Structure formats: C-alpha cells, structure tokens
C-alpha positions as CSV (number, residue, x, y, z in Angstrom):
1,M,-120.1,-39.1,-64.8
2,D,-117.1,-40.1,-66.5
3,I,-116.7,-41.8,-70.1
4,R,-114.1,-44.3,-70.8
5,Q,-113.3,-46.3,-74.2
6,I,-113.7,-49.8,-73.4
7,D,-113.4,-53.1,-75.6
8,F,-116.0,-55.9,-75.7
9,A,-114.0,-57.8,-73.3
10,R,-114.5,-55.6,-70.4
11,M,-118.4,-55.2,-71.4
12,E,-118.7,-58.9,-71.2
13,E,-116.8,-58.8,-67.8
14,L,-119.3,-56.6,-66.4
15,S,-122.2,-58.0,-67.9
16,R,-120.9,-61.1,-66.0
17,E,-120.4,-59.3,-63.0
18,W,-123.8,-57.5,-62.8
19,E,-125.3,-60.9,-63.9
20,V,-127.0,-59.4,-66.8
21,D,-127.0,-60.9,-70.4
22,L,-125.7,-58.5,-72.8
23,P,-128.2,-58.1,-75.6
24,I,-127.0,-59.6,-78.9
25,E,-126.8,-56.1,-80.3
26,Q,-124.1,-55.2,-77.9
27,T,-121.8,-58.0,-78.7
28,Q,-118.6,-58.2,-80.9
29,A,-120.5,-60.6,-83.0
30,W,-123.0,-58.1,-83.8
31,A,-120.4,-55.5,-84.5
32,R,-118.8,-57.7,-87.0
33,Y,-122.2,-58.1,-88.9
34,Q,-122.7,-54.4,-89.1
35,T,-119.4,-53.7,-91.2
36,T,-120.9,-56.0,-93.8
37,I,-123.8,-53.1,-94.4
38,E,-123.0,-50.5,-96.3
39,D,-122.4,-46.8,-94.6
40,R,-122.3,-48.7,-91.3
41,T,-119.0,-48.8,-89.1
42,P,-118.6,-49.9,-85.7
43,W,-117.7,-46.4,-83.3
44,R,-116.6,-47.5,-80.0
45,C,-117.7,-49.5,-76.8
46,L,-118.2,-47.1,-73.8
47,E,-118.2,-47.6,-70.0
48,L,-120.1,-45.0,-67.7
49,V,-118.6,-44.6,-64.5
50,R,-119.9,-42.7,-61.3
51,D,-117.8,-42.2,-58.5
52,G,-115.5,-44.6,-59.6
53,R,-117.7,-47.4,-60.3
54,A,-118.9,-48.4,-63.8
55,V,-122.9,-48.2,-63.7
56,A,-123.6,-49.0,-67.4
57,V,-122.0,-50.1,-70.7
58,L,-123.1,-49.4,-74.4
59,S,-121.6,-50.4,-78.2
60,L,-122.2,-47.8,-80.7
61,T,-122.3,-48.2,-84.5
62,D,-121.8,-44.8,-86.8
63,F,-124.4,-44.5,-89.6
64,E,-123.7,-42.4,-92.3
65,T,-126.9,-41.3,-94.3
66,H,-128.2,-38.7,-96.6
67,G,-125.1,-36.7,-95.6
68,Y,-124.7,-36.7,-92.1
69,H,-123.9,-39.3,-89.4
70,Y,-125.5,-40.9,-86.1
71,L,-124.8,-43.2,-83.7
72,R,-126.8,-46.0,-82.8
73,S,-126.9,-48.3,-80.0
74,W,-129.5,-51.1,-80.0
75,H,-130.9,-51.5,-76.5
76,G,-127.7,-49.8,-75.0
77,P,-126.9,-48.6,-72.6
78,V,-127.0,-51.8,-70.5
79,W,-127.3,-50.8,-66.9
80,G,-125.8,-52.8,-63.7
81,S,-129.0,-51.7,-62.2
82,E,-131.8,-50.0,-63.5
83,P,-131.2,-46.1,-63.6
84,G,-133.6,-43.6,-62.2
85,E,-134.8,-40.4,-64.1
86,E,-131.7,-38.2,-62.7
87,L,-129.3,-40.8,-63.1
88,E,-130.0,-41.4,-66.8
89,R,-130.2,-37.8,-67.5
90,T,-126.5,-37.2,-66.0
91,A,-125.5,-40.2,-68.1
92,L,-127.0,-38.9,-71.5
93,E,-125.6,-35.3,-70.7
94,A,-121.9,-36.9,-69.8
95,L,-122.6,-39.2,-73.4
96,R,-123.7,-36.2,-75.5
97,D,-120.9,-34.1,-74.5
98,Y,-118.4,-37.0,-74.9
99,V,-119.3,-37.9,-78.4
100,R,-119.5,-34.0,-79.4
101,G,-116.1,-33.7,-78.2
102,E,-114.6,-36.7,-79.8
103,D,-116.4,-36.9,-83.3
104,G,-117.6,-33.4,-84.8
105,R,-119.7,-35.3,-87.8
106,V,-122.3,-37.0,-85.2
107,A,-125.7,-35.2,-85.6
108,F,-127.2,-37.4,-82.9
109,V,-127.0,-40.8,-80.8
110,R,-130.1,-43.3,-81.0
111,L,-130.1,-45.1,-77.8
112,A,-132.6,-46.8,-75.3
113,V,-133.9,-44.3,-72.9
114,A,-136.6,-45.5,-70.4
115,H,-137.4,-42.2,-68.9
116,E,-139.0,-39.3,-71.2
117,L,-136.2,-36.6,-70.9
118,D,-136.1,-33.3,-72.1
119,V,-132.5,-34.0,-73.3
120,T,-133.9,-36.6,-75.8
121,R,-136.4,-36.3,-78.8
122,P,-138.8,-38.8,-80.5
123,V,-136.6,-41.0,-83.2
124,L,-136.4,-39.1,-86.6
125,S,-136.9,-42.7,-88.4
126,T,-137.9,-46.5,-87.4
127,R,-140.4,-47.8,-85.3
128,P,-139.5,-47.9,-81.6
129,Y,-141.8,-49.9,-79.0
130,N,-141.8,-49.5,-75.1
131,Q,-143.7,-52.9,-74.5
132,T,-142.7,-56.3,-75.6
133,V,-144.1,-60.0,-75.0
134,V,-141.5,-62.3,-73.4
135,I,-142.4,-66.0,-73.4
136,D,-141.4,-68.0,-70.4
137,T,-139.7,-71.1,-71.6
138,T,-138.7,-72.8,-68.3
139,G,-139.8,-76.2,-67.9
140,T,-141.4,-78.8,-69.7
141,P,-143.1,-78.3,-73.1
142,E,-146.5,-78.9,-71.2
143,E,-145.6,-76.4,-68.8
144,I,-144.3,-73.9,-71.7
145,L,-147.7,-74.0,-73.1
146,Q,-149.9,-73.8,-70.0
147,R,-148.6,-70.7,-69.4
148,F,-150.1,-69.2,-72.8
149,K,-153.2,-67.1,-72.8
150,K,-156.3,-69.6,-73.0
151,R,-156.2,-68.6,-76.6
152,G,-152.9,-69.1,-77.2
153,R,-153.3,-72.8,-75.8
154,R,-156.3,-73.2,-77.9
155,D,-154.7,-72.1,-81.2
156,V,-151.3,-74.0,-80.7
157,R,-153.2,-77.2,-80.0
158,K,-155.3,-76.7,-83.2
159,S,-152.4,-76.3,-85.1
160,L,-150.5,-79.7,-83.7
161,R,-154.1,-81.3,-84.3
162,E,-154.7,-80.1,-87.6
163,C,-151.9,-78.7,-89.5
164,K,-149.8,-80.7,-91.9
165,V,-146.7,-78.8,-91.6
166,A,-143.7,-80.4,-90.5
167,F,-141.6,-78.1,-88.2
168,A,-137.4,-78.4,-87.6
169,D,-134.4,-76.5,-86.7
170,E,-132.9,-75.7,-90.4
171,T,-130.2,-73.6,-89.2
172,A,-127.4,-75.5,-91.1
173,L,-129.7,-75.7,-94.2
174,A,-130.0,-71.8,-94.0
175,R,-126.4,-71.4,-93.4
176,S,-125.6,-73.0,-96.9
177,S,-128.4,-71.3,-98.7
178,F,-131.1,-69.1,-97.6
179,A,-132.5,-68.3,-101.1
180,E,-135.5,-70.6,-100.4
181,H,-136.8,-68.9,-97.0
182,Y,-136.1,-65.4,-98.3
183,D,-138.5,-66.3,-101.6
184,V,-141.1,-66.3,-98.4
185,M,-139.7,-62.9,-97.1
186,V,-140.4,-61.6,-100.5
187,E,-143.8,-62.6,-100.6
188,T,-144.5,-61.4,-96.8
189,G,-143.0,-58.0,-97.7
190,A,-145.4,-57.9,-100.6
191,R,-148.2,-58.7,-98.7
192,D,-147.6,-56.5,-95.7
193,G,-146.4,-53.4,-97.3
194,F,-142.3,-53.3,-96.7
195,T,-139.3,-54.1,-98.8
196,P,-136.9,-56.8,-97.4
197,A,-133.3,-56.2,-96.7
198,P,-131.2,-58.0,-99.5
199,L,-130.9,-61.8,-99.3
200,E,-126.9,-61.2,-98.4
201,D,-127.7,-59.6,-95.2
202,Y,-129.9,-62.5,-93.9
203,E,-127.3,-64.8,-95.0
204,N,-124.4,-62.7,-93.2
205,F,-126.8,-62.3,-90.1
206,I,-126.7,-66.0,-89.9
207,R,-123.4,-66.7,-91.0
208,I,-121.5,-64.2,-88.4
209,L,-123.3,-64.6,-85.3
210,G,-123.0,-68.3,-85.7
211,E,-124.9,-71.5,-84.7
212,D,-124.6,-70.7,-81.2
213,H,-126.5,-67.3,-81.4
214,C,-128.4,-67.6,-84.1
215,R,-131.2,-70.5,-85.2
216,V,-133.4,-70.8,-88.0
217,F,-136.7,-72.5,-87.6
218,A,-138.9,-73.3,-90.4
219,G,-142.3,-75.2,-91.3
220,R,-142.7,-77.0,-94.2
221,L,-145.8,-78.3,-96.1
222,D,-145.4,-80.9,-98.9
223,G,-141.5,-80.1,-98.7
224,Q,-141.9,-76.2,-99.4
225,V,-141.1,-73.4,-96.8
226,V,-144.6,-71.8,-95.5
227,T,-143.4,-70.0,-92.4
228,W,-140.0,-69.5,-90.8
229,T,-138.2,-67.4,-88.0
230,I,-134.5,-66.4,-87.2
231,A,-134.2,-66.4,-83.6
232,T,-131.1,-64.9,-81.7
233,I,-129.6,-66.4,-78.4
234,Q,-127.5,-64.4,-76.2
235,G,-127.0,-66.1,-72.8
236,T,-130.5,-67.4,-71.7
237,H,-132.4,-64.8,-73.6
238,A,-133.7,-65.2,-77.1
239,V,-135.3,-63.0,-79.4
240,R,-137.5,-63.8,-82.3
241,Y,-135.7,-61.3,-84.7
242,Y,-137.1,-62.0,-88.3
243,G,-140.1,-64.0,-89.6
244,A,-141.9,-64.7,-92.7
245,S,-145.0,-66.7,-93.9
246,R,-146.6,-67.5,-97.5
247,T,-150.2,-66.0,-97.7
248,G,-153.2,-68.4,-97.3
249,L,-155.9,-69.3,-94.8
250,A,-153.5,-71.7,-92.8
251,R,-150.6,-69.0,-92.3
252,T,-151.5,-68.2,-88.9
253,L,-152.2,-71.8,-87.8
254,A,-148.6,-72.9,-89.2
255,T,-146.9,-70.0,-87.5
256,D,-148.7,-70.7,-84.1
257,G,-147.4,-74.3,-84.0
258,L,-143.7,-72.9,-85.3
259,I,-143.4,-70.5,-82.4
260,Y,-144.2,-73.4,-79.9
261,F,-142.1,-75.3,-81.7
262,E,-139.2,-72.6,-81.4
263,C,-140.1,-72.2,-77.6
264,C,-139.5,-75.8,-76.8
265,E,-136.3,-76.2,-78.8
266,L,-135.0,-72.7,-77.3
267,A,-135.7,-74.2,-73.6
268,R,-133.6,-77.3,-74.9
269,R,-130.8,-74.9,-75.4
270,G,-131.1,-73.3,-72.1
271,C,-133.2,-70.3,-72.8
272,T,-135.3,-69.1,-70.4
273,R,-136.9,-66.2,-71.9
274,Y,-137.8,-65.9,-75.7
275,D,-138.7,-62.2,-76.5
276,Q,-141.3,-61.7,-79.5
277,M,-139.7,-57.9,-80.3
278,G,-142.5,-55.5,-79.8
279,I,-145.8,-54.8,-79.6
280,G,-147.8,-51.5,-80.3
281,N,-149.9,-49.0,-77.8
282,D,-150.3,-45.4,-77.8
283,F,-146.5,-45.0,-77.9
284,S,-146.5,-47.1,-80.9
285,P,-149.5,-47.0,-82.5
286,T,-148.5,-48.4,-86.1
287,L,-147.5,-51.8,-83.9
288,K,-150.5,-52.4,-83.0
289,G,-151.5,-54.6,-85.9
290,L,-149.2,-57.3,-84.2
291,N,-150.8,-57.2,-80.6
292,T,-153.6,-60.0,-81.1
293,F,-151.2,-62.6,-82.5
294,K,-148.1,-61.8,-80.1
295,T,-149.9,-61.3,-76.7
296,K,-151.6,-64.7,-76.7
297,F,-148.5,-66.5,-76.0
298,A,-148.0,-64.7,-72.7
299,E,-150.3,-63.7,-69.6
300,G,-148.7,-60.2,-69.6
301,V,-146.5,-57.8,-71.3
302,T,-143.0,-56.5,-70.5
303,D,-142.2,-53.2,-70.3
304,V,-138.7,-52.2,-72.2
305,A,-136.7,-48.7,-72.6
306,P,-137.5,-47.6,-76.1
307,A,-135.3,-46.0,-78.5
308,R,-134.8,-42.2,-78.4
309,D,-132.7,-39.8,-80.2
310,L,-130.0,-37.6,-78.1
311,P,-129.2,-34.5,-80.1
312,V,-125.4,-33.5,-80.3
313,R,-125.7,-30.9,-82.9
314,P,-128.8,-29.3,-81.9
315,V,-129.0,-26.7,-85.1
316,L,-128.5,-29.7,-87.6
317,Y,-130.7,-32.2,-85.5
318,G,-133.4,-29.2,-85.8
319,S,-132.8,-29.1,-89.8
320,L,-133.3,-32.6,-89.9
321,V,-136.8,-32.8,-88.2
322,A,-137.9,-29.6,-90.4
323,A,-136.9,-31.6,-93.3
324,K,-138.9,-34.4,-92.3
325,K,-141.9,-32.4,-91.8
326,L,-141.6,-30.8,-95.2
327,L,-141.4,-34.3,-96.9
328,R,-144.5,-35.5,-94.6
329,R,-146.4,-32.4,-96.3
330,G,-145.1,-33.0,-99.7
C-alpha cells in the first residue's frame, strides 16, 4: 500500500470517479472552517494506492491538546468501495508508518474504521457511534412522511395539527446574526448537561461552509425561536449537524414538525438522504437516550464505520490511556 499526498481537487476527482459523495468533513470548506478553531490546523490530504490504483482518500486535521498532537479525519478514509478486513488493516498500517515518518509530534490518528482491528484502540475522548438513522427524502412530502415509522407519522401529524410553531429556512437571518439561535443552544446545554461551543464557532461554521452546504432551519412561537437545526449538505447527502430547543411541554412536538419541514426543504434542494447523526447501542451506550426520538423517522438504522484511534507512538499513547484511567479514579 502506497500513501501519496494530494490536494482537495484530486479528492473530488476520485469521488466523482467512484460515484461517492465526500462527507462535508472531507472538503476544503471544512478545512477552512477548522483553521478558525484554536489549536487546529489542516495537515494533509492523502491518497491510498494499491497496485497502482487509488482505493481511498482522506483529509487530516492536526489537533494540539494537553501538550501533544493527534490527527483527525472525520468519516475518513473515504473508500471507492467497501474494504474487507485485511485491506483496511493494510491501509491503516501503511498510514501509521507514513505519519510516523512524516511528523514525529503525532501520538495517534483518529479516523473511521469499520472493523475491530488490533492495530486500533477505542477513542480516548468524544462519543463515537457505529449506527445512525438516515431518512429517505426522495419523492413528495407525503411519500417522505409515509416512510416514517407509525409513531413518527403520528407525532408529525400531531405537530402539524396542534403545534402553533411556524417553521422556516432562516439561513440568511442566521448568517447576519446567530445570537438569538445561540441563546436556545445555551438553554439546551444547561438542560442536557453540556457546554456549547462559543457563538463564533457556529457563526464561522455557517459562514465558511456557505449557503449551498449549510442551511439553518427554525421554528418560532409568537416570533421567538423555540427550536432550530443546522444541516449540512454535500452532494445528495444532508446531515442534521446541530440542533437546539427551548424547554417546555411542546418542545418535542415542535421539533418533530421541524424535522419533517427540513426533510421536505432538503428534498427540494436535491437531497435524497438526511442523516440524523448517531444513535446508541452496546457500542455507544451513552447515546441510547437519543434512540426513541430519532428512530421514529425511518424504519431501520444504518451501520457506519465508527471513530477509532490508530496509535502512531505506542509508548506515548499508552501514557495517555494511563493518565485517563487515573483521572477517572480521581
């Protein structure tokens, strides 16, 4: 397996050849967005070549944290066709050796790996997932709705019938000022136990990805934002990347209606798939609380390659694992 440095134009060329949509995180716009976040730097785009033929590509970002560096490739490598276990192992070993030879600072690479291989480890941080819900957004609004589970259809119809929230595409408004929407995210974080990224991160996300690749949808009650979503678009694939909602009895009902509105709007823009970005199971038990809501929008779930760590400097990586265990005990 050979590793070659390439550019984003080559990644796009190969994705067209393979008839595969690059994930938004594997695009040049995403790399530009990463430069706005402290201690993140685009590293390289790479092409994985076997027997003279490209089989996968990936874009890597350098993260500097707690005195060490690691590389991350969200949803990468992107494969021309699904790899078997041995091909994936060969590619990871070649990538590990390449990174070790090119950048002595890197402790590990975090990337999407379908198979549970002994060259990888569970991630040190973040919450990876190996299943998601993908909504089929082809056809008319009624056809989209009919593909929801029975309880999903029921809840959407109840929302449309009883909920007084008005839904709209607010991308232009959010690009001028995201402050009102951000207040809802702050409330969501306080309720659900997480700290949102700074306001400017969301503003940069919307601005840099641009209107063709990022849409903001919102629901308003009496003129006030009560629920919103930031969705990314890449080719025919959309992802519900961020979402927030006010606390209240009508919160879930409003979000049901908003997601259906999003499906119809994204379909109008040529999207055929709308990824709800992760559910829980034994692999990712901390995400199980999302399942009841997300799984009602599709009859089945979709397997995806989860994030795993590929140690590049094993001794350093081992010390990081040990330090994490000590922190948990403390």
